[in-house]
N, C-alpha and C positions, 0 to 999 in steps of 0.2 A: 503491501499498500502507500502510496506515495504519501510521504512527512509534510505536511499542511503548514507551508510558507507565511511568516510573523507580515504585518502592515506594518509599511512604515509608524502609524501614531503609534502603534501596538509595541515596537520595535524601542520610540522616542520615549512613554512611556515607563519600558523596566528598566532604561537608560538611566530615568529623572532617576524611579525609585535606589535602585544601586547608589547613584549617586549622591543622594540623600544618606540614604545609609553610613556608604562612609563620611561625609562631612558628619554625621555626626558624633561614630567612632573615634574620628582625627579630634573635634570639641571635646569629648570623653577624657582620652589621651590627654590633651593638652589640659587639662584640672590636673587630674592627677599628676602630672608634675610639677603642676604652678602647685600645688602639694609640699611633693617631694621637694621642691627645691625651696622651699620657705622653713623644712622642718630642721628639727636641729637632730642629726641620724649619730645615731652611737656607733660604737665598734660592728665586726662581722661579727657574724657569733652561729651559731649551726638550731637549725628549730624542729619539729614536727607541725606540717597540718591539721589541727586537727581539724577545721572545715571549709568548707568555698562556697562565697555569699557571690559571685561572681567579678565586679572589680577587687573583692577586697578576702582575706584570708583571715579565719584564727589562728596563730602559731602560738603553738606555748614550747616555751624558750629549754634550749634544755644544755642550757651552761651558765657556766658565774650565776652573781647573786640573785638574779628573778627565776634563776632553775624551777620548774616545773609553773608558773605563771604562764597567761591566757594573751595578747596584744592582739588588738587588730590592725591588719597589718595591709595594706597595697602590691599589690609585685609588679614588676617595672613589666612593659609592652612587647618584650622580644621574649618575650617568656614562654614555655609551651605547655596548656593549661594546665594547674594545679591540684592534686583531690586529695580528702581525709587519707591519712600514712604517709604523704610522700613525704624525705626528707628534706631542709629547702638551708639554704644561707640567710642571714635577715637582720637588719639594722633596729634597733628603737630610736622612736624618733618624736616627736608633739607637732601636730598632734597626733601624728600616726606613722608607723612603721614604716619599712620599703622589704619587701623580699625579691635577693638583686642574681640567687639563682637558684633553681632546681640540681638535687644531686643523684643521683644514677636509682631507678629502680631495681628492685627484685623481681621483682613478679607489678602483676594490678588488675585489675579488673572492668572490664566492659559495659556496656547496655548500650541499648541505639538509645539518639535521640531524639524531639521534637521531626524534627527534617529526616529521619531516617541512618542520620552518621554514628558510626558508632564512638564514643568518646572514653574515656577511664571510668572510672566510679569509685575507687578508691585505690589504697595503691600497697604492694611492702607488703601482702596478708599471709601468711602462716595457713591460715586450714580455714577454707568453707563452708561452714555448716549449714547443710541441706535439709531445711526441714518441710518435712510432712507430715499429714493430717488422717484421722479418719472424717475429715469433712473440716475442705472439699475432699471431694475422693481425689484420692493420690492416683497418676497413671505413670509407670514404669517408662512412656514416652519422656515426659520432663525431669523426672529423675535422671533419666541419660544423658538427658541434654546438658544439664547439670555438670554430670560429671564428667562429661567431653571436653565444658570450657574447662573443667578444672587439674585436668589431666595436658590440655594446651596449655593455660595455663601459669602451670609445674604447682600448683597449692593443693594440697592434701583434702581430698574429700573424706566429708562425717557423714552417715547417711540418719538425722534423727528425728523422728519419729514422737509430735506430739500432741499432745490432748488426749493421753491412754487414756483418761475418766469416762470418755466416747466411746470407749472398746466395748464392742456388746455380740453376745448370738449372729447378729444378720454378717455382722462384715471382720469378725476375726479371726476366718478364716482366711481369703485377702488379704487379710492384712501380714502374715503371719508369711503367707506366699510370696507377700512380696517383699519383704526385708531379707528372707530367704535367697533370694535371689542375689542380691549384697554381698551376704557371709556368704556365700558360696565363691565370690571375686575378690573369697578378701576385704572391702571395705568395712571397713566400721561401722555399727547401727546403732544404736542408744535409742532406748525410746524414757519419755517425759513427760511429765504434768504437772502447770503452774496449780492446777488449781488444789491436786495432795499433793503434790514433792517430791511424787517419785521418780528419783535420782534424780535429782535436779544438786546435790553435790559430786554425784557423778561423773556427771557433768559439768560442773564449776574444775573441777579436776583433769578435763581434758585442754577448760581452754587456757588453764595456769601458764601463765610467761609465754603468750604467744600472739598474734595477731590475728581475731578471727572475724569473719561475715557472715551474716545470714542473708540465704536467701532461699526461693520460694513462691507457692501461689501465698496470693494475699489473699487475707482468711486463715492459715495454718499455725498464727500464733506469737507467730513472731514480734512483734510489739510485744505483746506479756511476760517474753521467756525476759529482753531485755528490762523489765521492767520487774521482773522476780531478781536476773538478776544483776541489774544497777538502779534501787527506784531514783535514787539522786537525778538519774535521764529522763525521768518522767516521761516521757511516751506515749501517745497517745495510743490509744488502744480503738480499734476500728471493727465492728459487732460486719458478719458475713448478711451480706447481701439478700433478703429474699427470694425476691424477683433468679438469681442463675448461680447461689450458696458460693458465690467467687468474691471474696473480704475486697472491700473498700477499700487506698491508698489512702494507708495515715500518715506514710513516714515523705517529708517531704524534701529533706537534705542531707547527705551522710552527714555522716558525725563519729569520729571518735573520742573514743570515753574509757576510759584506766581503770577496772578490776583491781580492788583493795589489795589481793593477796598478788598480786600480778597478770599483766601480761593487759589487752586490750582489743575492745569491741569498735568493730565500725561496723553504724548501723545506717544500711544502705535503702536508697527508695525501691519500694515494693515491685518485684519484676514479678510480670505474670510466665515468660516465658524466657528460654535463654532464645536469642540466635543464632545460628550460627550459618548460613548463609552462605557469611563471609571466607569460608576456611574451605579449604582444597577437598577434595576426595579421601586424599593418603592423610593429609591431617587427623581428617573423620575417624577413619580406620585404627587410630597410634592411642582416641578418645577410648579403645574400647579394648583396654587390657587384655584384656584374654586371649584378644581377634591375637595378638604378634607373635605365636609362634606355628601357626599355618600362614602368614599371607604372603610367603615364597614359596607356600608349596599349590600353586594352582596349576591344573596343567597348559592354563595363557595369561600370558603375563597383561592384557589388559582385562582380563579377569572380572564383568564387576557385581560379582558373588549372586544373583540373583539366581536362575534357573541354568547355565552354560555346566556343559560336562565337562566333569572334574575338578570342579570348585572344592579347596579344599574347606573355607569355613564351613562349606554346606554338607559336608560329610562328617564335617567338626559337631555342631548339631548333631546329626543321624548317630554319633558314635554318644551323644548323650554330654561331649566336650566343652562344649557351648551349649548356656538354654538359649531356648527354640526363640523366646520372649524377647531376648538383647539382640539374636540377629535378626527378628521383624524390627524393634526397635532403629540398631543401625538402618536398617532401608528406609522407616520413613523421611529417618531425618538425612540420609542419601540423597532423596526424590526433592527436595529442599534447595537443594546448594546447586548458588548460579552457575557452577564454573561444570555443573552436566547437561 
């Protein structure tokens, strides 16, 4: 189909909008630079980003007499987007400090922006806690998306079944089968309830001296978990939507909190599903850890692991070396990749 050509008037309007956006951005940068020029800046020191508010950041001092205190800072316009968990070099100032450099990251977690662009939301993470619950009903496909992302970003995953007080005779068998799938491939699986307190102390031990982030469908109780682990965080708890049993988003900005006994939590915005369309087929395969022993054994080098003869993955499924649910989830995700 022939692509529709834009009229001269449409092109003019687009250019006018772009020019206006550029002018606003330049004006904002000039205002920030004016503030920074007037500020009495101190020595350069190391800090960590607690939260990002667009043009401003909350920075915790990691050195000097002000260690542990949080300062509101601007960041230099030439820096890439900085997020909760990033280590930075900054200078204290009056009326505002300034972040002058971002330090290298160990890893980061991304999610799509409103425009569909992938942007980092948290950095330097040790483990990702994949939270599921009896309601909304958990699906292996969604869990596997999080696991693929965790493997891709080199972050240790833990599957956490929350709201165990809602387990009953109608859902217990399915929930146990789902947990067993991930135990069988050596992923840690925990069960907790913020209502009864079941295994909350065990969860705290897994969080000690690590930087963690909770992810999962809205409504699985991430905010209630944060309130239980960090009452001072005062995170708003959302109720399940009666319409579709999908929770309402309650967290609006990623923020880093410190656990009293050591370790950090980055409370990130709720995300209904992980978008993996930007990954290539090889990266997706690497995200299914139990597939690795069979990846070079297929009859054909370009095997798509569907119904091709001599597919080593299909053979492993037939021999119960790979769980059929995981194989089907892989295929469903694979069909969504843009590169296929």
